[in-house]
Phi, psi and omega in degrees: 000141177257147176266142181226144179258124169259109183261131178270120181264113187253128179288141179278339180257163178104179181255129177295157180296150178285176184303321182287321178289325176296318180298320176295318177296323177299313180301317177296324176294316176303315180295317177302314179294325179295321180292324174300311180303312182298326180275356182078015185260348184292136164237301171192167179203157178184151176273158181240149172292165183299164183295339177293345176271356186284155173232126183254126176253125184233122177280152174179134177053042176076005183233178180231124176258128182246123181230151177276154173083179187289156180297325180213155179278144177202174178274351177211164179213168178288112184259344176181168182221157175217120176263122181236165170248136179213150182291334180197176177305316181302316181298313179303316180297327175298314180295319179302322179297313181299319179296325175300311182292327181287318182272339189066021185231161177298148176233129173267131175248122182223134180280148173282142173283309183223146173221123182259119180231155176087000000 
């Protein structure tokens, strides 16, 4: 089995979903996560706070520079992640499609080169 990262791509502009729409998205995600568990593809998942809560650590000249906020400005940011196991890219893309429908947001599917667990 290969591990894949499903990244939730969240736009920085626009209006966030209202409470009712957000409640439906959460229900859809709960269903999606249950399907992953049932299929044995679940590893873990979680949403992230906005990029304004980020702290960036940057090495340089034998020291470490610590700055608040995102590394770069952009039109979108990483809003959440889901780590799954899948036999191949096609299977991972199928899970990515389901994640897209659950979140109503773009999903990036990317295989891990190496994964240290345990």
